[in-house]
MOPAC internal coordinates of N, CA, C and O (Angstrom, degrees):
PM7 1SCF
backbone

  N    0.0000 0     0.00 0     0.00 0    0    0    0
  C    1.3860 1     0.00 0     0.00 0    1    0    0
  C    1.5076 1   110.67 1     0.00 0    2    1    0
  O    1.2310 1   121.24 1   -46.08 1    3    2    1
  N    1.3133 1   115.24 1   133.92 1    3    2    1
  C    1.5276 1   119.42 1  -173.84 1    5    3    2
  C    1.4772 1   110.41 1   -94.95 1    6    5    3
  O    1.2310 1   118.21 1   -40.09 1    7    6    5
  N    1.3223 1   121.02 1   139.91 1    7    6    5
  C    1.4964 1   122.50 1   177.39 1    9    7    6
  C    1.5361 1   116.72 1   -87.19 1   10    9    7
  O    1.2310 1   122.93 1  -179.12 1   11   10    9
  N    1.4389 1   111.98 1     0.88 1   11   10    9
  C    1.4148 1   119.28 1   179.58 1   13   11   10
  C    1.4385 1   107.75 1   -73.67 1   14   13   11
  O    1.2310 1   121.06 1   -32.15 1   15   14   13
  N    1.4407 1   115.58 1   147.85 1   15   14   13
  C    1.4158 1   118.81 1  -179.71 1   17   15   14
  C    1.6287 1   105.57 1   -72.43 1   18   17   15
  O    1.2310 1   120.85 1   -18.47 1   19   18   17
  N    1.4286 1   115.98 1   161.53 1   19   18   17
  C    1.4052 1   120.59 1   175.30 1   21   19   18
  C    1.5692 1   106.13 1   -73.49 1   22   21   19
  O    1.2310 1   124.00 1   -34.96 1   23   22   21
  N    1.4335 1   109.94 1   145.04 1   23   22   21
  C    1.4104 1   115.67 1  -177.54 1   25   23   22
  C    1.5518 1   104.45 1   -95.70 1   26   25   23
  O    1.2310 1   125.27 1   -38.76 1   27   26   25
  N    1.5235 1   107.49 1   141.24 1   27   26   25
  C    1.4164 1   113.96 1   172.86 1   29   27   26
  C    1.5440 1   115.00 1   -69.96 1   30   29   27
  O    1.2310 1   117.65 1   -12.49 1   31   30   29
  N    1.3433 1   122.08 1   167.51 1   31   30   29
  C    1.3465 1   118.59 1   179.05 1   33   31   30
  C    1.5972 1   113.13 1   -66.31 1   34   33   31
  O    1.2310 1   120.10 1   -36.65 1   35   34   33
  N    1.3358 1   117.42 1   143.35 1   35   34   33
  C    1.4912 1   119.53 1  -172.04 1   37   35   34
  C    1.6705 1   106.57 1   -64.49 1   38   37   35
  O    1.2310 1   120.49 1   152.50 1   39   38   37
  N    1.1426 1   116.68 1   -27.50 1   39   38   37
  C    1.5644 1   117.02 1  -169.82 1   41   39   38
  C    1.5986 1   110.35 1   -67.51 1   42   41   39
  O    1.2310 1   119.70 1   -42.10 1   43   42   41
  N    1.3205 1   118.18 1   137.90 1   43   42   41
  C    1.4927 1   116.83 1   179.23 1   45   43   42
  C    1.5403 1   103.84 1   -84.02 1   46   45   43
  O    1.2310 1   115.39 1   173.35 1   47   46   45
  N    1.2788 1   126.35 1    -6.65 1   47   46   45
  C    1.4011 1   124.38 1   174.61 1   49   47   46
  C    1.4582 1   116.28 1   -83.90 1   50   49   47
  O    1.2310 1   118.34 1   169.20 1   51   50   49
  N    1.4009 1   120.77 1   -10.80 1   51   50   49
  C    1.4357 1   120.20 1  -175.53 1   53   51   50
  C    1.4225 1   109.49 1    88.17 1   54   53   51
  O    1.2310 1   118.63 1    21.49 1   55   54   53
  N    1.3002 1   120.23 1  -158.51 1   55   54   53
  C    1.3799 1   127.75 1  -173.06 1   57   55   54
  C    1.5012 1   107.60 1  -113.72 1   58   57   55
  O    1.2310 1   121.38 1   -36.87 1   59   58   57
  N    1.3438 1   114.97 1   143.13 1   59   58   57
  C    1.5097 1   116.31 1   178.71 1   61   59   58
  C    1.5888 1   104.03 1   -89.15 1   62   61   59
  O    1.2310 1   119.97 1   -33.09 1   63   62   61
  N    1.3049 1   117.67 1   146.91 1   63   62   61
  C    1.4625 1   125.46 1   177.90 1   65   63   62
  C    1.5302 1   110.92 1  -130.96 1   66   65   63
  O    1.2310 1   121.30 1   -37.95 1   67   66   65
  N    1.3541 1   115.12 1   142.05 1   67   66   65
  C    1.3676 1   121.90 1   167.51 1   69   67   66
  C    1.4164 1   113.28 1  -104.95 1   70   69   67
  O    1.2310 1   117.08 1   -58.97 1   71   70   69
  N    1.3142 1   123.16 1   121.03 1   71   70   69
  C    1.4643 1   127.11 1  -176.20 1   73   71   70
  C    1.5490 1   108.05 1  -113.57 1   74   73   71
  O    1.2310 1   121.16 1   -62.03 1   75   74   73
  N    1.2216 1   115.38 1   117.97 1   75   74   73
  C    1.4221 1   125.72 1  -172.60 1   77   75   74
  C    1.6960 1   106.03 1   -97.24 1   78   77   75
  O    1.2310 1   122.05 1   -59.25 1   79   78   77
  N    1.4373 1   113.68 1   120.75 1   79   78   77
  C    1.3406 1   116.40 1   173.67 1   81   79   78
  C    1.5150 1   112.50 1  -119.38 1   82   81   79
  O    1.2310 1   120.78 1   -30.16 1   83   82   81
  N    1.2987 1   116.11 1   149.84 1   83   82   81
  C    1.4634 1   120.80 1  -178.01 1   85   83   82
  C    1.5891 1   111.92 1   -79.09 1   86   85   83
  O    1.2310 1   120.58 1   -58.50 1   87   86   85
  N    1.3516 1   116.49 1   121.50 1   87   86   85
  C    1.4678 1   116.70 1   179.10 1   89   87   86
  C    1.4955 1   105.45 1   104.71 1   90   89   87
  O    1.2310 1   121.51 1   -21.98 1   91   90   89
  N    1.3735 1   114.71 1   158.02 1   91   90   89
  C    1.5719 1   122.65 1  -177.49 1   93   91   90
  C    1.5705 1   102.59 1   -93.18 1   94   93   91
  O    1.2310 1   122.97 1   -45.88 1   95   94   93
  N    1.3821 1   111.92 1   134.12 1   95   94   93
  C    1.4220 1   120.49 1   170.41 1   97   95   94
  C    1.6292 1   108.48 1  -105.80 1   98   97   95
  O    1.2310 1   121.16 1   -24.75 1   99   98   97
  N    1.2446 1   115.38 1   155.25 1   99   98   97
  C    1.4851 1   116.32 1   175.56 1  101   99   98
  C    1.5139 1   113.78 1   -89.32 1  102  101   99
  O    1.2310 1   121.59 1   -17.37 1  103  102  101
  N    1.2758 1   114.57 1   162.63 1  103  102  101
  C    1.4306 1   122.34 1  -173.60 1  105  103  102
  C    1.5212 1   110.88 1   -59.95 1  106  105  103
  O    1.2310 1   118.98 1   159.90 1  107  106  105
  N    1.3362 1   119.55 1   -20.10 1  107  106  105
  C    1.5158 1   120.78 1   176.68 1  109  107  106
  C    1.4342 1   112.44 1   -62.39 1  110  109  107
  O    1.2310 1   115.97 1   156.74 1  111  110  109
  N    1.4105 1   125.26 1   -23.26 1  111  110  109
  C    1.3122 1   131.12 1  -176.12 1  113  111  110
  C    1.5574 1   106.36 1   -67.90 1  114  113  111
  O    1.2310 1   117.78 1   157.76 1  115  114  113
  N    1.2964 1   121.83 1   -22.24 1  115  114  113
  C    1.4509 1   118.27 1  -174.81 1  117  115  114
  C    1.4689 1   110.49 1   -69.19 1  118  117  115
  O    1.2310 1   117.72 1   156.49 1  119  118  117
  N    1.3165 1   121.95 1   -23.51 1  119  118  117
  C    1.4483 1   125.62 1   173.52 1  121  119  118
  C    1.5084 1   110.81 1   -64.10 1  122  121  119
  O    1.2310 1   121.89 1   130.17 1  123  122  121
  N    1.3388 1   113.98 1   -49.83 1  123  122  121
  C    1.4601 1   124.55 1   176.18 1  125  123  122
  C    1.5729 1   113.32 1   -57.80 1  126  125  123
  O    1.2310 1   122.62 1   146.65 1  127  126  125
  N    1.2855 1   112.59 1   -33.35 1  127  126  125
  C    1.5944 1   114.52 1   179.81 1  129  127  126
  C    1.4942 1   109.65 1  -105.65 1  130  129  127
  O    1.2310 1   119.33 1  -138.39 1  131  130  129
  N    1.2742 1   118.89 1    41.61 1  131  130  129
  C    1.4146 1   121.45 1   177.22 1  133  131  130
  C    1.5365 1   120.79 1    59.59 1  134  133  131
  O    1.2310 1   119.01 1  -150.36 1  135  134  133
  N    1.3119 1   119.50 1    29.64 1  135  134  133
  C    1.4098 1   119.37 1   177.96 1  137  135  134
  C    1.5955 1   110.77 1    82.17 1  138  137  135
  O    1.2310 1   114.65 1  -170.87 1  139  138  137
  N    1.1180 1   127.75 1     9.13 1  139  138  137
  C    1.4828 1   127.53 1  -173.17 1  141  139  138
  C    1.5559 1   110.85 1   -68.34 1  142  141  139
  O    1.2310 1   115.40 1   -13.10 1  143  142  141
  N    1.2144 1   126.34 1   166.90 1  143  142  141
  C    1.4533 1   128.87 1  -170.98 1  145  143  142
  C    1.4918 1   101.73 1   -81.80 1  146  145  143
  O    1.2310 1   118.51 1   -42.50 1  147  146  145
  N    1.3405 1   120.45 1   137.50 1  147  146  145
  C    1.5209 1   126.56 1   170.11 1  149  147  146
  C    1.5679 1   104.76 1  -119.27 1  150  149  147
  O    1.2310 1   122.30 1   -53.96 1  151  150  149
  N    1.4107 1   113.20 1   126.04 1  151  150  149
  C    1.5588 1   119.03 1   168.37 1  153  151  150
  C    1.5295 1   106.84 1  -122.21 1  154  153  151
  O    1.2310 1   124.61 1   -42.59 1  155  154  153
  N    1.3418 1   108.75 1   137.41 1  155  154  153
  C    1.4354 1   116.01 1   179.67 1  157  155  154
  C    1.5299 1   100.26 1   -93.87 1  158  157  155
  O    1.2310 1   119.99 1   -48.34 1  159  158  157
  N    1.4365 1   117.62 1   131.66 1  159  158  157
  C    1.2888 1   125.03 1   176.77 1  161  159  158
  C    1.5458 1   116.17 1   -90.88 1  162  161  159
  O    1.2310 1   118.03 1   -29.36 1  163  162  161
  N    1.2084 1   121.35 1   150.64 1  163  162  161
  C    1.5042 1   125.55 1  -178.38 1  165  163  162
  C    1.5450 1   108.43 1   -63.17 1  166  165  163
  O    1.2310 1   119.50 1   149.98 1  167  166  165
  N    1.3652 1   118.57 1   -30.02 1  167  166  165
  C    1.5023 1   118.66 1   178.16 1  169  167  166
  C    1.4968 1   113.31 1   -86.64 1  170  169  167
  O    1.2310 1   120.04 1  -161.86 1  171  170  169
  N    1.3362 1   117.53 1    18.14 1  171  170  169
  C    1.4673 1   122.24 1   172.67 1  173  171  170
  C    1.4783 1   114.86 1    88.01 1  174  173  171
  O    1.2310 1   120.14 1   173.65 1  175  174  173
  N    1.3578 1   117.34 1    -6.35 1  175  174  173
  C    1.5160 1   118.69 1   176.84 1  177  175  174
  C    1.5845 1   109.49 1   -81.41 1  178  177  175
  O    1.2310 1   124.47 1   -15.50 1  179  178  177
  N    1.3309 1   109.02 1   164.50 1  179  178  177
  C    1.5765 1   117.71 1   171.23 1  181  179  178
  C    1.3558 1   106.15 1  -115.49 1  182  181  179
  O    1.2310 1   118.40 1   -45.46 1  183  182  181
  N    1.3794 1   120.66 1   134.54 1  183  182  181
  C    1.4734 1   129.94 1   173.74 1  185  183  182
  C    1.4512 1   113.82 1  -108.81 1  186  185  183
  O    1.2310 1   121.52 1   -69.11 1  187  186  185
  N    1.3717 1   114.71 1   110.89 1  187  186  185
  C    1.4459 1   118.49 1   174.28 1  189  187  186
  C    1.4454 1   112.08 1   -94.96 1  190  189  187
  O    1.2310 1   118.91 1   -48.77 1  191  190  189
  N    1.2153 1   119.68 1   131.23 1  191  190  189
  C    1.4723 1   125.51 1  -172.23 1  193  191  190
  C    1.5911 1   109.07 1  -130.24 1  194  193  191
  O    1.2310 1   119.00 1   -47.81 1  195  194  193
  N    1.3199 1   119.51 1   132.19 1  195  194  193
  C    1.5196 1   126.86 1  -169.52 1  197  195  194
  C    1.4310 1   116.38 1  -169.94 1  198  197  195
  O    1.2310 1   116.26 1   -42.41 1  199  198  197
  N    1.2599 1   124.71 1   137.59 1  199  198  197
  C    1.4084 1   121.72 1   172.22 1  201  199  198
  C    1.5524 1   105.59 1   -71.82 1  202  201  199
  O    1.2310 1   119.30 1   -33.04 1  203  202  201
  N    1.3508 1   118.94 1   146.96 1  203  202  201
  C    1.3561 1   124.07 1   177.08 1  205  203  202
  C    1.5269 1   112.77 1  -130.14 1  206  205  203
  O    1.2310 1   123.19 1   -60.75 1  207  206  205
  N    1.3970 1   111.48 1   119.25 1  207  206  205
  C    1.5220 1   116.45 1  -167.86 1  209  207  206
  C    1.4929 1   113.08 1   -57.31 1  210  209  207
  O    1.2310 1   119.24 1   146.74 1  211  210  209
  N    1.2274 1   119.06 1   -33.26 1  211  210  209
  C    1.4524 1   119.10 1  -177.41 1  213  211  210
  C    1.6038 1   108.07 1  -167.22 1  214  213  211
  O    1.2310 1   121.21 1    -2.47 1  215  214  213
  N    1.3498 1   115.29 1   177.53 1  215  214  213
  C    1.4103 1   121.70 1  -173.82 1  217  215  214
  C    1.4982 1   112.90 1   -61.94 1  218  217  215
  O    1.2310 1   121.86 1   136.70 1  219  218  217
  N    1.3749 1   114.04 1   -43.30 1  219  218  217
  C    1.4846 1   117.52 1   174.11 1  221  219  218
  C    1.3911 1   112.65 1   -50.52 1  222  221  219
  O    1.2310 1   117.84 1   134.30 1  223  222  221
  N    1.4438 1   121.72 1   -45.70 1  223  222  221
  C    1.5133 1   124.41 1  -175.79 1  225  223  222
  C    1.5316 1   106.80 1   -66.46 1  226  225  223
  O    1.2310 1   120.29 1   146.36 1  227  226  225
  N    1.4434 1   117.05 1   -33.64 1  227  226  225
  C    1.4880 1   115.33 1  -178.30 1  229  227  226
  C    1.4529 1   112.51 1   -71.40 1  230  229  227
  O    1.2310 1   121.51 1   140.75 1  231  230  229
  N    1.4173 1   114.71 1   -39.25 1  231  230  229
  C    1.4293 1   122.56 1   178.21 1  233  231  230
  C    1.6472 1   112.08 1   -61.57 1  234  233  231
  O    1.2310 1   120.44 1   144.57 1  235  234  233
  N    1.4182 1   116.76 1   -35.43 1  235  234  233
  C    1.3794 1   123.35 1   177.58 1  237  235  234
  C    1.5964 1   109.68 1   -69.80 1  238  237  235
  O    1.2310 1   122.35 1   136.78 1  239  238  237
  N    1.2788 1   113.10 1   -43.22 1  239  238  237
  C    1.5615 1   120.21 1   171.78 1  241  239  238
  C    1.5544 1   107.19 1   -53.34 1  242  241  239
  O    1.2310 1   119.73 1   126.77 1  243  242  241
  N    1.2508 1   118.12 1   -53.23 1  243  242  241
  C    1.4592 1   120.81 1  -173.66 1  245  243  242
  C    1.4618 1   113.16 1   -67.84 1  246  245  243
  O    1.2310 1   120.14 1   150.13 1  247  246  245
  N    1.3895 1   117.33 1   -29.87 1  247  246  245
  C    1.5336 1   124.79 1   174.18 1  249  247  246
  C    1.4144 1   109.63 1   -61.41 1  250  249  247
  O    1.2310 1   120.94 1   134.53 1  251  250  249
  N    1.4289 1   115.80 1   -45.47 1  251  250  249
  C    1.4046 1   122.85 1  -176.62 1  253  251  250
  C    1.5399 1   109.34 1   -65.98 1  254  253  251
  O    1.2310 1   119.81 1   139.93 1  255  254  253
  N    1.2771 1   117.98 1   -40.07 1  255  254  253
  C    1.5025 1   116.72 1   174.42 1  257  255  254
  C    1.5840 1   115.67 1   -60.77 1  258  257  255
  O    1.2310 1   125.03 1   142.71 1  259  258  257
  N    1.3941 1   107.94 1   -37.29 1  259  258  257
  C    1.5004 1   118.76 1  -177.30 1  261  259  258
  C    1.5851 1   105.26 1   -67.26 1  262  261  259
  O    1.2310 1   121.82 1   128.05 1  263  262  261
  N    1.3773 1   114.12 1   -51.95 1  263  262  261
  C    1.4014 1   119.76 1  -175.20 1  265  263  262
  C    1.5814 1   111.55 1   -58.39 1  266  265  263
  O    1.2310 1   119.57 1   143.95 1  267  266  265
  N    1.3484 1   118.43 1   -36.05 1  267  266  265
  C    1.4157 1   123.64 1  -174.42 1  269  267  266
  C    1.6562 1   104.58 1   -80.57 1  270  269  267
  O    1.2310 1   116.91 1   170.22 1  271  270  269
  N    1.2805 1   123.48 1    -9.78 1  271  270  269
  C    1.3445 1   123.70 1  -176.04 1  273  271  270
  C    1.4509 1   118.27 1    74.33 1  274  273  271
  O    1.2310 1   120.54 1  -155.65 1  275  274  273
  N    1.4567 1   116.58 1    24.35 1  275  274  273
  C    1.4373 1   121.19 1  -178.36 1  277  275  274
  C    1.4541 1   110.07 1   -84.04 1  278  277  275
  O    1.2310 1   119.87 1   -44.41 1  279  278  277
  N    1.3910 1   117.85 1   135.59 1  279  278  277
  C    1.4544 1   121.29 1  -177.28 1  281  279  278
  C    1.5128 1   113.02 1   -73.49 1  282  281  279
  O    1.2310 1   122.02 1   -67.11 1  283  282  281
  N    1.3760 1   113.73 1   112.89 1  283  282  281
  C    1.4650 1   115.63 1   177.37 1  285  283  282
  C    1.4005 1   119.04 1   -83.55 1  286  285  283
  O    1.2310 1   117.19 1   -52.26 1  287  286  285
  N    1.2998 1   122.94 1   127.74 1  287  286  285
  C    1.4805 1   127.41 1  -175.67 1  289  287  286
  C    1.6072 1   108.80 1   -94.84 1  290  289  287
  O    1.2310 1   119.67 1   126.02 1  291  290  289
  N    1.3736 1   118.23 1   -53.98 1  291  290  289
  C    1.4034 1   126.62 1  -174.89 1  293  291  290
  C    1.4655 1   113.52 1  -157.58 1  294  293  291
  O    1.2310 1   123.07 1   -18.59 1  295  294  293
  N    1.3629 1   111.73 1   161.41 1  295  294  293
  C    1.4527 1   119.99 1   176.27 1  297  295  294
  C    1.5877 1   103.47 1  -138.39 1  298  297  295
  O    1.2310 1   121.22 1   -54.92 1  299  298  297
  N    1.3751 1   115.27 1   125.08 1  299  298  297
  C    1.4319 1   117.34 1  -171.59 1  301  299  298
  C    1.6153 1   108.02 1  -142.34 1  302  301  299
  O    1.2310 1   120.21 1   -53.56 1  303  302  301
  N    1.3494 1   117.20 1   126.44 1  303  302  301
  C    1.3845 1   118.82 1   170.84 1  305  303  302
  C    1.5472 1   113.21 1   -64.63 1  306  305  303
  O    1.2310 1   119.48 1   -38.91 1  307  306  305
  N    1.3302 1   118.61 1   141.09 1  307  306  305
  C    1.4869 1   117.91 1   174.70 1  309  307  306
  C    1.5500 1   110.34 1  -128.50 1  310  309  307
  O    1.2310 1   120.37 1   -11.66 1  311  310  309
  N    1.3083 1   116.91 1   168.34 1  311  310  309
  C    1.4617 1   118.80 1   170.95 1  313  311  310
  C    1.4954 1   109.55 1   -78.44 1  314  313  311
  O    1.2310 1   118.39 1   -49.40 1  315  314  313
  N    1.3246 1   120.66 1   130.60 1  315  314  313
  C    1.5103 1   121.83 1  -178.27 1  317  315  314
  C    1.6071 1   102.55 1   -65.16 1  318  317  315
  O    1.2310 1   122.98 1   -33.14 1  319  318  317
  N    1.3350 1   111.89 1   146.86 1  319  318  317
  C    1.3347 1   120.69 1   174.13 1  321  319  318
  C    1.4995 1   113.36 1  -156.38 1  322  321  319
  O    1.2310 1   115.79 1     6.40 1  323  322  321
  N    1.3613 1   125.60 1  -173.60 1  323  322  321
  C    1.3578 1   125.35 1  -178.31 1  325  323  322
  C    1.4095 1   116.75 1   -54.32 1  326  325  323
  O    1.2310 1   119.18 1   150.14 1  327  326  325
  N    1.3801 1   119.16 1   -29.86 1  327  326  325
  C    1.4615 1   120.00 1  -175.49 1  329  327  326
  C    1.6492 1   109.39 1   -83.93 1  330  329  327
  O    1.2310 1   121.78 1   177.37 1  331  330  329
  N    1.2817 1   114.20 1    -2.63 1  331  330  329
  C    1.5428 1   114.23 1  -174.96 1  333  331  330
  C    1.5326 1   104.46 1  -102.20 1  334  333  331
  O    1.2310 1   121.77 1   -60.73 1  335  334  333
  N    1.2757 1   114.22 1   119.27 1  335  334  333
  C    1.4957 1   119.29 1  -179.98 1  337  335  334
  C    1.4707 1   115.69 1   -83.62 1  338  337  335
  O    1.2310 1   120.10 1   180.00 1  339  338  337

């Protein structure tokens, strides 16, 4: 076991996350969620995708989802790519 502290991600943009919500949200919700990407899935879910600068920002985003009463399905880190804004 190493005594060295864990290293933060090398990216200065943080980690990208995909947050899956039950039901379809309209594009106007992008403003409420800081302009992150919104994709409506064929199965009826909404997929929110965005880089998150740190864990505090992720928790703030999840708190907003909770406060709005939106049904959370999953939260997953993803590799940032061209489709992540």
